C-alpha positions as CSV (number, residue, x, y, z in Angstrom):
1,M,0.3,-0.1,-0.2
2,S,2.8,2.4,0.7
3,T,4.0,1.9,-2.8
4,I,0.6,2.5,-4.2
5,K,0.3,6.0,-2.1
6,K,3.8,6.9,-3.3
7,F,2.7,6.1,-6.8
8,M,-0.9,8.2,-6.3
9,K,1.3,11.3,-5.6
10,Y,2.3,11.6,-9.0
11,Y,-1.3,12.5,-9.8
12,K,-1.5,15.7,-7.9
13,P,-0.2,17.7,-10.4
14,Y,-2.8,16.5,-12.9
15,K,-6.1,16.3,-10.4
16,T,-8.1,18.2,-13.0
17,L,-7.6,15.9,-15.8
18,F,-7.5,13.1,-13.4
19,F,-11.2,13.7,-12.2
20,L,-12.4,14.6,-15.5
21,D,-11.5,11.3,-16.8
22,L,-13.1,9.6,-13.9
23,L,-16.1,12.0,-14.9
24,C,-16.3,10.5,-18.4
25,A,-15.4,7.3,-17.1
26,L,-18.8,7.1,-15.0
27,T,-20.6,8.4,-18.1
28,V,-19.6,6.0,-20.1
29,S,-20.4,3.1,-17.7
30,A,-24.0,4.6,-16.9
31,I,-24.8,4.6,-20.4
32,D,-23.6,1.0,-20.9
33,L,-25.7,0.0,-17.8
34,A,-28.9,2.3,-19.0
35,F,-29.2,0.2,-22.4
36,P,-30.6,-3.4,-21.0
37,Q,-32.9,-1.1,-19.1
38,I,-34.1,0.9,-21.7
39,L,-34.4,-2.4,-23.9
40,N,-36.4,-3.9,-20.9
41,F,-38.7,-0.6,-20.6
42,L,-39.2,-0.6,-24.4
43,T,-40.2,-4.5,-24.5
44,K,-42.6,-4.3,-21.8
45,G,-43.7,-0.5,-21.6
46,V,-43.9,0.6,-25.1
47,F,-43.4,-2.4,-27.9
48,T,-46.9,-3.8,-26.4
49,R,-48.9,-0.5,-27.8
50,S,-50.3,-0.4,-30.9
51,S,-48.2,0.5,-34.2
52,S,-49.1,4.1,-34.5
53,E,-48.3,4.7,-31.1
54,I,-44.8,2.9,-31.3
55,L,-44.0,4.8,-34.5
56,N,-45.0,8.1,-32.8
57,I,-42.8,7.7,-29.7
58,L,-39.9,5.8,-31.8
59,W,-38.3,8.8,-33.1
60,L,-38.0,10.5,-29.7
61,I,-36.3,7.4,-28.8
62,G,-33.9,7.5,-31.7
63,I,-32.9,11.1,-30.7
64,G,-32.4,9.9,-27.0
65,L,-30.2,7.0,-28.1
66,L,-28.2,9.6,-30.5
67,F,-27.4,12.2,-28.1
68,M,-26.7,9.6,-25.5
69,Y,-24.0,8.0,-27.8
70,L,-22.6,11.3,-28.9
71,L,-22.2,11.7,-25.4
72,R,-20.4,8.5,-25.0
73,Y,-18.3,9.3,-28.2
74,V,-17.1,12.5,-26.4
75,C,-16.3,10.9,-23.0
76,Q,-14.4,8.1,-24.6
77,Y,-12.5,10.3,-26.7
78,F,-11.4,12.2,-23.9
79,I,-10.5,9.2,-21.8
80,T,-8.5,7.6,-24.7
81,S,-6.6,10.7,-25.7
82,W,-6.4,12.9,-22.5
83,G,-6.2,10.0,-20.4
84,H,-3.1,8.6,-22.2
85,I,-1.4,12.3,-22.0
86,M,-2.0,12.3,-18.2
87,G,-0.3,9.0,-17.9
88,A,2.7,9.9,-20.3
89,R,3.0,13.2,-18.4
90,M,3.3,11.2,-15.2
91,E,5.9,9.1,-16.9
92,S,7.9,11.7,-18.0
93,D,7.9,13.4,-14.7
94,M,9.1,10.0,-12.7
95,R,11.8,9.9,-15.6
96,Q,12.8,13.7,-15.0
97,D,12.7,12.9,-11.2
98,L,15.0,9.3,-11.4
99,F,17.7,11.5,-13.9
100,D,17.8,14.3,-11.5
101,H,18.2,11.8,-8.6
102,Y,21.0,9.8,-10.2
103,Q,22.7,13.6,-10.5
104,T,22.5,13.8,-6.9
105,L,24.3,10.1,-6.4
106,S,27.7,10.3,-5.1
107,F,30.8,8.8,-7.3
108,S,30.6,5.8,-4.7
109,Y,27.4,4.8,-6.0
110,Y,28.6,5.0,-9.5
111,D,31.8,2.7,-8.4
112,K,29.1,0.2,-7.7
113,N,26.7,0.0,-10.3
114,N,26.7,-0.4,-14.0
115,T,25.6,2.3,-16.4
116,G,23.5,0.0,-19.0
117,E,21.6,-1.4,-15.6
118,M,20.9,2.4,-14.6
119,M,19.7,3.1,-18.1
120,S,17.3,0.4,-18.3
121,K,15.8,1.7,-14.8
122,L,15.5,5.1,-16.4
123,I,14.1,4.1,-20.0
124,S,12.7,0.4,-20.0
125,D,11.3,0.3,-16.3
126,L,9.3,3.2,-16.9
127,F,7.5,2.4,-20.2
128,D,4.6,0.5,-18.8
129,I,4.0,3.4,-16.1
130,S,1.9,5.4,-18.6
131,E,-0.3,2.7,-19.2
132,L,-0.7,1.7,-15.6
133,A,-1.0,5.5,-14.7
134,H,-4.0,6.0,-17.0
135,H,-5.5,2.8,-17.0
136,G,-5.1,2.3,-13.2
137,P,-7.9,4.1,-11.4
138,E,-10.0,4.3,-14.8
139,N,-10.2,0.7,-15.0
140,L,-10.9,0.2,-11.2
141,F,-13.3,2.7,-11.1
142,I,-15.2,1.6,-14.5
143,S,-15.0,-1.7,-13.4
144,A,-16.6,-1.6,-10.0
145,I,-19.3,0.7,-11.2
146,K,-20.3,-1.8,-13.9
147,I,-19.7,-4.7,-11.5
148,I,-22.0,-3.3,-8.7
149,G,-24.5,-1.8,-11.1
150,S,-24.7,-4.7,-13.1
151,F,-24.9,-7.0,-9.8
152,I,-27.6,-4.8,-8.3
153,L,-29.9,-5.0,-11.4
154,L,-29.4,-8.9,-12.0
155,T,-30.3,-9.2,-8.1
156,M,-33.9,-7.1,-8.8
157,I,-34.4,-9.9,-11.9
158,S,-33.2,-12.9,-9.8
159,L,-31.7,-13.2,-6.7
160,Q,-31.2,-16.8,-6.6
161,M,-29.5,-16.7,-10.3
162,T,-27.5,-13.8,-8.9
163,L,-26.3,-15.9,-5.8
164,I,-24.9,-18.6,-8.1
165,L,-23.0,-16.2,-10.2
166,L,-21.5,-14.6,-7.2
167,A,-20.5,-18.1,-5.9
168,V,-18.6,-18.5,-9.3
169,T,-17.1,-15.1,-9.4
170,I,-15.7,-15.4,-6.0
171,A,-14.2,-18.6,-6.9
172,M,-12.8,-17.0,-10.0
173,F,-10.8,-14.2,-8.0
174,I,-9.4,-16.6,-5.5
175,F,-7.9,-18.2,-8.9
176,C,-6.7,-14.7,-10.0
177,W,-5.2,-13.6,-6.7
178,K,-3.2,-16.6,-6.8
179,K,-2.0,-16.3,-9.9
180,N,-1.3,-12.7,-9.5
181,R,1.3,-13.6,-6.8
182,K,3.5,-15.4,-9.1
183,M,2.9,-13.0,-11.8
184,R,4.4,-10.4,-9.5
185,A,7.9,-12.2,-8.9
186,V,8.1,-13.4,-12.5
187,F,7.7,-9.7,-14.1
188,M,10.2,-8.2,-11.4
189,D,12.6,-11.1,-12.6
190,N,11.9,-10.0,-16.2
191,R,13.1,-6.4,-15.3
192,K,16.0,-7.5,-13.9
193,K,17.0,-9.7,-16.9
194,I,16.6,-6.9,-19.3
195,A,18.6,-4.4,-17.4
196,L,21.6,-7.2,-17.6
197,V,20.9,-7.3,-21.3
198,N,21.1,-3.6,-21.5
199,S,23.9,-3.7,-19.3
200,R,26.0,-6.2,-21.8
201,V,25.1,-4.1,-24.5
202,Q,26.3,-0.8,-23.3
203,D,29.7,-2.6,-22.2
204,T,30.6,-4.2,-25.3
205,L,29.4,-1.1,-27.6
206,S,31.7,1.4,-25.2
207,G,34.6,-0.9,-25.7
208,I,34.0,-1.6,-29.3
209,R,37.7,-0.7,-30.2
210,V,39.1,-2.9,-27.7
211,V,36.6,-5.8,-29.0
212,K,37.9,-5.3,-32.5
213,S,41.7,-5.0,-31.6
214,F,41.4,-7.7,-29.7
215,A,39.7,-9.9,-32.5
216,N,37.2,-10.9,-29.7
217,E,33.7,-10.3,-31.3
218,D,33.1,-14.4,-30.4
219,V,33.7,-13.5,-26.9
220,E,31.4,-10.8,-26.8
221,H,28.8,-13.0,-28.8
222,D,28.8,-15.6,-26.0
223,K,28.2,-13.0,-23.4
224,F,25.6,-11.5,-25.0
225,K,23.9,-14.8,-25.7
226,Y,23.9,-15.7,-22.1
227,C,22.2,-12.9,-20.8
228,N,19.8,-12.7,-23.6
229,L,18.9,-16.3,-23.0
230,K,18.7,-15.9,-19.5
231,F,16.1,-12.9,-20.7
232,L,14.5,-15.3,-22.9
233,D,14.1,-17.8,-20.0
234,S,12.4,-15.2,-17.5
235,K,10.0,-14.1,-20.4
236,K,9.3,-17.9,-21.1
237,S,8.3,-18.6,-17.5
238,S,5.9,-15.4,-17.5
239,Y,4.1,-16.5,-20.5
240,F,3.4,-19.9,-19.2
241,I,1.9,-18.1,-15.8
242,M,-0.2,-15.9,-18.3
243,G,-1.1,-18.5,-20.3
244,S,-2.3,-20.8,-17.2
245,F,-4.0,-17.2,-16.0
246,H,-6.0,-16.6,-19.3
247,A,-7.0,-20.1,-19.7
248,G,-8.1,-20.3,-16.3
249,T,-10.1,-17.0,-16.3
250,S,-11.8,-18.2,-19.8
251,V,-12.9,-21.3,-17.9
252,F,-14.5,-19.0,-15.3
253,Q,-16.1,-16.9,-17.9
254,G,-17.6,-20.4,-19.4
255,L,-18.7,-21.4,-15.8
256,L,-20.9,-18.0,-15.5
257,Y,-22.3,-18.5,-18.7
258,A,-23.3,-22.1,-18.0
259,S,-24.7,-21.4,-14.7
260,V,-26.7,-18.7,-15.8
261,L,-28.4,-20.8,-19.0
262,I,-28.4,-24.0,-16.5
263,S,-29.9,-22.0,-13.2
264,G,-32.0,-19.7,-15.7
265,G,-33.8,-22.6,-17.5
266,Y,-34.2,-24.4,-13.9
267,F,-36.4,-21.3,-12.6
268,I,-38.0,-20.8,-16.0
269,A,-39.4,-24.4,-15.4
270,K,-40.1,-23.6,-11.8
271,G,-42.1,-20.4,-12.8
272,S,-39.9,-18.5,-10.8
273,I,-38.9,-15.9,-13.9
274,K,-39.9,-15.3,-17.4
275,P,-37.9,-16.5,-20.5
276,S,-37.9,-12.4,-21.4
277,D,-36.2,-11.7,-18.1
278,L,-33.6,-14.5,-18.6
279,A,-32.7,-12.3,-22.2
280,I,-32.5,-9.2,-20.1
281,Y,-30.3,-11.0,-17.4
282,A,-28.1,-12.4,-20.1
283,L,-27.5,-8.9,-21.5
284,Y,-26.3,-7.8,-18.1
285,I,-23.9,-10.9,-18.0
286,G,-22.2,-9.6,-20.7
287,I,-22.0,-6.0,-19.0
288,F,-21.0,-7.9,-15.6
289,L,-18.4,-9.9,-17.5
290,N,-16.7,-7.2,-19.2
291,P,-15.2,-5.5,-16.2
292,I,-14.1,-8.7,-14.7
293,E,-12.1,-9.5,-18.1
294,V,-10.9,-5.8,-18.3
295,L,-9.6,-6.4,-14.4
296,I,-8.0,-9.8,-15.6
297,N,-6.4,-8.0,-18.4
298,F,-5.4,-4.8,-16.3
299,T,-3.5,-7.6,-13.3
300,E,-1.0,-8.1,-16.2
301,S,-0.2,-4.2,-16.8
302,F,-0.6,-3.5,-13.1
303,Q,2.1,-6.3,-12.3
304,K,4.5,-4.8,-15.4
305,G,4.0,-1.1,-14.0
306,M,4.4,-1.5,-10.4
307,S,7.5,-3.7,-11.0
308,G,9.0,-1.0,-13.0
309,F,7.9,1.6,-10.2
310,K,9.4,-0.3,-7.6
311,R,12.8,-0.3,-9.1
312,F,12.7,3.3,-9.7
313,L,11.9,4.1,-6.1
314,E,14.9,1.6,-5.3
315,I,16.8,4.7,-6.9
316,V,15.0,7.7,-5.7
317,E,14.8,6.6,-2.2
318,T,18.5,6.1,-2.2
319,E,20.1,8.8,0.1
320,P,23.2,10.5,-1.5
321,E,26.0,9.8,0.4
322,I,27.2,13.3,0.0
323,K,24.7,16.4,0.3
324,D,24.7,19.9,1.8
325,D,24.6,20.5,5.4
326,K,21.3,22.2,6.6
327,N,23.6,25.2,7.5
328,A,26.0,24.9,4.5
329,K,26.5,28.2,3.0
330,P,27.7,29.3,-0.5
331,L,32.0,29.7,-1.3
332,I,32.4,33.2,-2.1
333,N,35.7,34.6,-3.7
334,P,38.1,32.1,-2.3
335,R,41.6,32.8,-1.8
336,G,42.6,29.2,-2.2
337,H,44.6,28.4,0.9
338,I,44.0,24.4,1.5
339,S,44.4,22.4,4.2
340,Y,44.4,18.7,4.8
341,N,44.2,17.8,8.6
342,N,44.7,14.5,9.7
343,V,42.6,13.4,6.8
344,S,41.7,9.4,6.6
345,F,39.8,7.9,3.8
346,H,38.6,4.1,3.1
347,Y,36.3,3.0,0.5
348,D,35.1,0.0,2.5
349,E,36.0,-0.9,6.0
350,S,38.7,-3.4,4.7
351,S,40.8,-1.0,2.7
352,E,42.4,2.5,4.2
353,V,43.6,4.4,1.2
354,L,44.5,7.5,3.5
355,D,45.6,7.3,6.9
356,N,45.9,10.7,9.1
357,V,47.4,12.8,6.0
358,S,48.1,16.3,7.0
359,L,49.6,18.9,4.3
360,T,49.0,22.7,3.8
361,I,48.8,24.4,0.1
362,D,49.3,28.0,0.3
363,A,46.9,30.1,-2.0
364,G,48.1,30.9,-5.4
365,K,51.1,28.1,-5.1
366,T,51.6,25.0,-7.1
367,V,52.0,21.7,-5.2
368,A,52.4,18.4,-7.6
369,F,51.8,14.9,-6.1
370,V,54.0,12.0,-7.3
371,G,54.6,8.4,-6.4
372,P,53.4,4.9,-7.1
373,S,49.9,4.2,-8.5
374,G,47.6,3.3,-5.7
375,G,49.2,5.6,-3.0
376,G,46.3,8.0,-2.8
377,K,47.1,10.9,-5.0
378,T,43.9,10.9,-7.2
379,T,41.8,10.2,-3.7
380,L,43.5,13.2,-2.1
381,C,42.3,15.4,-4.9
382,S,38.8,13.7,-5.3
383,L,38.4,14.5,-1.7
384,L,38.4,18.5,-2.2
385,P,35.4,18.7,-4.4
386,R,33.7,16.1,-2.0
387,F,33.5,13.5,-4.8
388,Y,33.9,11.5,-1.9
389,E,33.4,12.1,2.0
390,V,36.6,11.9,4.4
391,T,35.9,8.9,6.9
392,G,38.3,11.3,9.3
393,G,39.9,14.4,9.5
394,E,38.6,17.5,7.7
395,I,39.6,19.6,4.8
396,T,39.4,23.1,4.5
397,I,39.6,26.1,2.1
398,D,40.5,29.6,3.9
399,G,40.4,27.8,7.3
400,I,36.7,26.7,6.8
401,D,35.9,23.2,6.6
402,I,34.6,22.4,3.1
403,R,31.6,20.5,4.4
404,N,30.1,23.9,5.4
405,F,29.9,25.3,1.8
406,T,27.6,24.0,-0.5
407,L,28.4,21.5,-3.2
408,Q,27.6,23.5,-6.1
409,S,29.8,26.6,-4.7
410,L,32.5,24.1,-3.7
411,R,32.7,22.6,-7.1
412,K,32.0,25.8,-9.2
413,A,35.2,27.1,-7.3
414,I,37.7,24.4,-8.4
415,G,38.7,23.5,-12.0
416,I,39.7,19.8,-13.0
417,V,41.7,18.5,-15.9
418,Q,41.8,14.7,-16.2
419,Q,43.8,12.5,-18.1
420,D,40.9,10.7,-19.4
421,V,38.8,13.7,-20.8
422,Y,35.2,13.3,-21.7
423,M,33.9,15.0,-24.8
424,F,30.1,15.3,-24.9
425,S,28.4,14.4,-28.3
426,G,28.0,18.0,-29.9
427,S,30.0,20.7,-31.2
428,V,33.4,22.0,-30.2
429,R,31.8,25.0,-29.3
430,E,29.1,23.1,-26.8
431,N,32.2,21.4,-25.3
432,I,34.3,24.5,-24.5
433,S,30.9,26.5,-23.5
434,Y,30.4,23.8,-20.9
435,G,32.5,25.4,-18.4
436,K,30.4,28.2,-18.2
437,P,27.1,27.7,-19.9
438,G,25.5,31.0,-21.8
439,A,29.2,32.2,-22.6
440,S,29.4,34.7,-25.4
441,N,31.4,33.6,-28.4
442,E,34.2,35.9,-27.9
443,E,34.5,34.4,-24.4
444,I,34.7,30.9,-26.0
445,I,37.0,32.2,-28.4
446,N,39.5,33.8,-25.6
447,A,39.3,30.6,-23.8
448,A,40.0,28.3,-27.0
449,K,43.2,30.7,-27.8
450,N,44.2,30.2,-24.2
451,A,44.3,26.6,-24.6
452,N,46.3,26.6,-27.7
453,I,43.4,25.1,-29.5
454,H,41.9,28.1,-31.7
455,D,44.0,27.6,-34.7
456,F,43.2,23.9,-35.2
457,I,39.8,24.7,-34.3
458,M,39.3,27.2,-37.1
459,S,40.9,25.0,-39.7
460,L,37.9,22.4,-39.4
461,E,35.2,22.3,-41.7
462,N,32.4,23.9,-39.4
463,G,35.2,25.9,-37.2
464,Y,33.6,26.2,-33.8
465,D,30.2,24.2,-35.2
466,T,32.2,21.0,-35.9
467,H,30.7,18.1,-34.2
468,V,33.4,16.3,-32.1
469,G,31.6,12.6,-32.3
470,E,30.6,10.4,-29.7
471,R,33.3,10.7,-26.9
472,G,35.2,13.0,-29.0
473,T,36.0,10.3,-31.6
474,R,36.7,12.7,-34.2
475,L,39.7,14.3,-32.6
476,S,43.0,13.1,-31.1
477,G,44.1,12.9,-27.6
478,G,45.7,16.1,-27.4
479,Q,43.1,18.0,-29.4
480,K,40.4,16.7,-26.8
481,Q,42.8,17.7,-24.0
482,R,43.3,21.2,-25.1
483,I,39.4,21.7,-25.4
484,A,39.2,20.2,-21.7
485,I,41.7,23.0,-20.7
486,A,39.5,25.7,-22.6
487,R,36.7,24.5,-20.8
488,V,38.3,25.0,-17.3
489,F,39.9,28.5,-18.8
490,L,36.2,29.7,-19.2
491,K,35.0,28.3,-15.8
492,N,37.8,30.5,-14.3
493,P,38.3,28.6,-10.9
494,P,40.4,30.0,-8.4
495,I,41.7,26.2,-7.7
496,L,42.8,24.1,-10.0
497,I,43.5,20.2,-10.3
498,L,45.6,18.8,-12.7
499,D,45.2,14.8,-12.5
500,E,47.7,13.3,-15.2
501,A,46.8,15.7,-17.8
502,T,50.0,15.2,-20.1
503,S,50.6,11.3,-19.4
504,A,49.1,9.8,-22.5
505,L,50.2,12.3,-24.9
506,D,52.8,12.6,-27.2
507,N,56.0,14.9,-26.8
508,E,54.3,17.5,-29.4
509,S,51.2,17.8,-27.8
510,E,52.6,17.6,-24.3
511,R,54.6,20.9,-25.2
512,H,51.4,22.5,-26.4
513,I,49.6,21.3,-23.5
514,Q,52.1,22.0,-20.8
515,E,52.5,25.7,-22.2
516,S,48.2,25.9,-21.8
517,L,48.7,24.4,-18.3
518,E,51.1,27.0,-17.1
519,R,49.2,29.6,-18.3
520,L,46.0,28.5,-17.0
521,S,47.7,27.5,-13.1
522,K,49.2,31.1,-13.1
523,N,47.7,33.1,-9.9
524,R,45.7,29.6,-8.9
525,T,46.1,27.4,-6.0
526,T,47.0,24.3,-8.4
527,I,47.4,20.6,-7.3
528,V,49.1,18.5,-9.9
529,I,49.4,14.6,-10.1
530,A,52.0,13.8,-12.4
531,H,53.8,10.6,-13.7
532,R,56.2,12.5,-15.8
533,L,58.4,14.3,-13.6
534,S,59.6,16.8,-16.3
535,T,56.3,18.5,-16.0
536,I,56.9,19.7,-12.5
537,R,60.2,20.7,-12.1
538,N,58.7,24.4,-11.3
539,A,56.3,23.4,-8.8
540,D,56.8,25.2,-5.7
541,E,56.2,21.9,-3.8
542,I,56.4,18.4,-4.7
543,I,54.8,15.9,-2.4
544,V,56.1,12.1,-2.9
545,I,53.4,9.7,-1.6
546,S,53.4,6.0,-1.4
547,E,51.2,3.4,0.5
548,N,52.7,4.4,3.7
549,G,51.4,8.1,3.2
550,I,53.5,11.3,2.8
551,Q,57.2,10.5,2.2
552,E,59.0,13.5,0.9
553,R,58.3,17.0,0.0
554,G,60.4,19.8,-1.4
555,T,61.1,21.5,-4.5
556,H,62.6,19.8,-7.1
557,E,66.3,20.5,-6.6
558,T,65.8,19.5,-2.9
559,L,64.4,16.3,-3.3
560,L,67.0,15.4,-5.9
561,S,69.9,16.2,-3.3
562,K,68.1,14.3,-1.1
563,N,68.9,11.3,-3.5
564,G,65.8,9.6,-2.1
565,L,62.5,8.1,-3.7
566,Y,61.7,11.3,-5.8
567,A,65.3,11.0,-6.8
568,K,64.8,7.2,-7.6
569,Y,62.1,8.1,-9.9
570,Y,63.3,10.9,-11.7
571,N,66.5,8.9,-12.3
572,M,64.4,6.1,-13.7
573,Q,62.8,8.3,-15.9
574,F,65.7,10.2,-17.4
575,E,68.9,8.2,-17.0
576,G,67.3,4.7,-17.1
577,L,68.5,3.5,-14.2
578,N,67.0,0.7,-11.9
């Protein structure tokens, strides 16, 4: 019931549409219930009169019926069109809520979950929501009116026959309830299996260049075949249950008609009812059975919609691990003085990444982190914009704990250039302007010039309007890197993080990008993670970090003179020593 209550709140913005839909449903039901009564009235009260009287009143009856069915047409049109539009709007609202919530979740959530499965919940799982949102209340409302109304009218014709009919109907609902429980489980399994299919497709297509480079199409074929057949098995199970469900309900419907015929014949023989009453009774049986059939068919869409909605709730009810404190304030014009005070961090209880690390970075200075992979350099940088939350200690900017700032203002104050640059599908202009949405053309060009990429962009067929392809496939690594730097130039943050920004580039690209980065770092507090030690010789301080924490710190010349860990790494790169 709590799930249904959460579902019902999405009707609130469309309550006018919702009640008009129910009003139209009520009108349609009333007209359907009225026809047998009109026929009964005409048969017993009008068609027994003289031919002239019948002809005189017949045209009035015709006009009345025409008006009645024109009204039914208008109501049915509203139900089918605007009722479905209401459902589609609710589905759209849920999809927007889900997308927005995805954006609030921390990196740790994305570390544990597959993108394909998340997309499945965003798209596939909500497909059946629209039908459920529209037909759910409407079907229940119409069916309830028709079943109750026809039951009352059937009772007025013959109480005994109606009690027999009720007994068969109760047996049918018990059968449906038991099958319904099995359908609920199998439809949820369908959702999980199609999510695995989507996950496999997304994973393979995203890595298609690796697949082809290793000629592993057969390997991916087998992986996909496994997921696909699992989904097929799940669908087969659902169809077997649906087959027994629909076949069973059709048997009960046949029993309803049989019970009416047999009991009707018996009561006619006993003189309890007239043959004409049995004919009217049979008409109402059709009206009585129609909503039952609607409810039976609705059971399938209800279970599909609810299983999708439950998976939707699994996400939107997931609390973000990192969010604004209720008293958080915006970070305004920071100088950029950064302190890590006894900072500890672990991804889970068994893996300590940082243990009691303390360091200070003065405003406007450039500090470089070097050391072996896995030492925690990237983690230290990821903690500053609160991509992950410290598990001990604190990080401050200008003496204030970063948890006291709003996430948006904190992250706006920090610019990040990574080794693995992400390009959005779209134009060069759109990718650069991502650093400052709404930036003028002049600002974008200036940012590109500062990043040493303007001349290259102008050499493209459509200049700044050239499309970069999915993930920037039409650009080289160095070109993507410079566009990313232009993006940060446009953002103009007081704090800068350069995470191995040149480590995967050739010497020519590195030279151009190093010039851009030096220009970008000027007058900003800058943290550099570097494997190429040639790029950090001019850093104000170099900090050597290993799995045991901070090992050495000082300028390039100071650390070389110590002949310690930094000197070892430097000599390995530049002198080939072991």
